[in-house]
N, C-alpha and C positions, 0 to 999 in steps of 0.2 A: 353251728353257731360257733365250734369249736376252732382256735386259730389253725390248727393243723386238716381242717377241713375246706375252711372258708378260702384259704390261699395255699390248697395243695394243687401241685403243680408236678405230683408223681405219674409216668408213663406220659406227661406231655413233651411232643416232637417239637423242638425249637431251633432256629435259624439266626444268627448275628451278621450281619456284613460288620466288617472292619472291628472282627470279635477278636483279633488276636490282642490287642492293646488299650490302653488306653480305657474311657468311658466304655465300648462294644466289649472289654473283656470283664469289666467288672459288671456290667450286665449279662454275661454269659454265666460268668461263676456264681453269680447270683441264682440264675435261674438252676444250674445244673446243681448247687446246694439243697436245692429245693425240689428235685427229684427229676427233671427233666433232660431228656435228652437234645444236648445241642450241637449243633453243626455250626462252627466259626467259620468265615471265611474273609479273604482277602487276597491280595496277590501276591505276596510272600511265602511260599511254603514253607521257609523255614523256621519264620515268624509263628504259624498256625501250630505248627509242631511241636516247637519248644513250647508254648503256651498249654495247650493240650496236654503232652507228658507233665508240667509241672501240675496239672491238677488231678493227671491219673496217680503221681506218687504220693499225694497228701490227702486222698479224698478215700472217705472208705461210706458212704451213702450209694443209692441207689441210680445217682444222675450218672452223667458221663458227658464230656467234649469231645469232639470228631472235625476234625480241620476239614476244611474242604475249598480248594483254592477256585476264585470268580474276583475277575474284572468287574465292579458292577457300572462302568462307564463302556462297555464289551458289549452287545448284544447276544453276539454268538457265544461269549463269556456265560454269560446269565443262561443262554438255553442249554450248554453243555453241561454244566453247574447243577439245573434244574433236572437235567436227564437222567444224571448221575445219583443225584439225590432220590428221584423217582425210581431208581433202580433199587433202591434199597429202602425205601419208605413210600408207604400207599397214601399217607396223608401229611399235612405240617399243621399243627397247632395254632404255631406262636411264628410270626417275621418281625423282627427287629432291623428295620434300616439305619444304622449306626455311620456307615461310611460316610467319612466327610473328608476337607481339607480348607485351609485357611484362604488360599489364592495371593492374589495379588495385594498388597501392602504398600498404603506411601504413609511412611515411618516419619515425614517433616509434617502431615498433616496437623497433629496435635502439640507442634513446638511454635508457639508463637512468634518466635525469636526465626524463625526459619525463614531465609531469604524468599524461599516460594509461598509465601504467604504477605508477601509485600502487599499486594493489591489484589481485586479481583480478577486481572488479566492475567498475573501470574500464576495466583490459583487456578485457575482454570487450563493455563496453559501446562503447568505442573501434571495437574490430573489428566489430561490428554494425551501429553506425551509418556507419561510415565508407567499408562496401563494399556493394555490389547486387547481389541476383538477374540482374540484367541486365546488370551488367559482368563478372560470374564468366562468364556465358552468352557474352556477345559473347568473352569469352576465349578460352573452350573452343570455339568456332563454328573459330576462324582456328588453334589449335595443336593440338587432338585430333581434333572431328570431319572436319577437314578433309583431314587424313590417309585416314579411311575413305571421303570421298566421291570425291576425286581418283583414288585407288588405283582403285576400283570403276570410276569413267568410264574407265578409261583400259586395264582389265584386259586386254580382248581384244586390244586393240593392244599389249601387252606379251604376250602367249602369243603372237602371233604374229612378234612378234620371236623367242622361243624357236625356233621352227617352224623358222624360217628358216637358223639356225645353231643346232643342238641339243646341240652342246658347248661352245657358250658363251650360256648361260641368261641371260637378262632377267631386270633386277632393279629392286626397288623400294628406295631408301635413304631413312629418313626419318631428317631432323636433330632427333634429341632435345635434351638438356640434362645436364648433370650436375645441372643443379637437382632433376631428377624422380628423380634418385637418392642424395641425398643427405636427412638429417632434420634440415635447419636449413627454416627458412622462405624464409630471406634478405627480408624483409617484404615476399613476393607468396606467400601462399599459393592462391591463383587459378594463377600461372604456375608453381609448380614439382608441383602435384596435376596440372596439365594434362599438364605432361611426363611426369611419372611415369604419367599415364594414355596416352599416346603409345607411349610404353615396352612396355609391355604390348599394347598391341596389335599394334605390330609384332612380336611375339611369337604375338599369337593368328591374326593372319593369315599369317602363316609357317605355321604349323601346318595350317591349316585348308586353306591353297592346297595345300601338301604332301598332305592328304589324299585333296581332292577331284581329286586330279592337275592339277590345273592350274601349268604350268610359268613359274612366274615365282618366283623368291626374293624375300624380303623379309627385311632388315636394319634396324640405326640404327647412326648415329653422334652419339655425345653428348658436345658441345663441352665446354671450360670456358670461363676468361676472355677473349675475344674481342673485337676491335672493330666494331662493328655499329652500326645506327642505334638499337639498345635500350640501348648501353652508351652508349660514345664513339667519334667518328670515327678519335681516335689516344687509346690506354691506354700512357702510360708505365709504367713498373718503380714510381713511387710510386703509380699510380693503382690497380695490380692489386688490393689488401686494400680498395678503397672498394668494387670493382664482385664482388665476392666474396664479402665478408659472411660470411668464414669463422671458425672457431674458430683455426686453424692457417693463417697462408700458405703461399700455394701453393709449393710445392719449389722450383720454377725462377725464381721472381719475376720473370715476365713473362708477356704474354699471349701466346697462339697465333698461329702464321705462318698466312698463305693456303696454302705447300705443304702446311701438316701436316693442316689440314682435308681440301685436294684430293686431296691422295695416299692420305687414307685412302678415301676416296670411290672414286679411280680404282681401287684394290685390289678394293673390293667390285663394281664394276662391270665390272671385265677379266677376261680368262682365270684370271689368278690368282686371283681371288674366288668361281668357279662351285663350292666345296666348300663354301663358308660360306652358312648360309640360318640366321636365326632370331637371330642375334648379334647384341650392341648394343657397338660397339666405342667406349670412351671417348678421348678426345682431351682431357686436359685437367693434363699437366704435372704431376700427383702428386696433384692436388686431393683426388680421393678418398679418395688413400691415407692421409691423413691426418686426414681431417677425416670426421665421421659421417655413414655412408651405407647404403645397404640393399645393397651387392656387397663 
């Protein structure tokens, strides 16, 4: 029951998509600081290498961070990254599907004085003409499709991780968003609906893997207002409402902290979380408690 046992990640091997910056980096750092060997992926090799070298210079523990280039929207890139990973590791214990983008945004939608909001016809035409099938498709590729394709590509390696240690099962942890659980568009219908799809995909994979006797748990973490490349590098308290675009302000009146998202992922990936499957944990400072949501 000691803290160092129930949350121990020593010797665990992890892979975090979009792990070089933002929330992905915070998660990767948390896993590595607590003993895991973490592969961070992304399309920009220089960003991955810079982050990995930063960790190596300031860390003295037994964890590590290794860059691995992978485009999560390209099946051939995913397969190549899996094969490169498999040439170095015989198993994977933790997969964090974090890569994501904001996609098409209709910024006028929240402005009551915008000419596009004159009436139903102008609203409809502005939305129809301002976005495209291509922009929606590109957004769904990275926010939803990638969760399916990366998970299935690495599923055999994840199962091998459980077989190595049956009492400490391997876990897939999808980073979704409160945006996929609320009934507001926040000016981006595509992003919110794609995150909602990722939330449901999480539950389907957890159920189907369990029924098919695949020994891999699947859960999700839904962050609220957070500093990232999709929002701001630094979110001061006065910017929280600008980011959230909520009906009621976030009760905590601040953005989330690195230890709060990393700690939630560590719980799900550690021995403490092995009885948790198919669940989505919301980490939002009370955001959904006071705003219209589906939960």
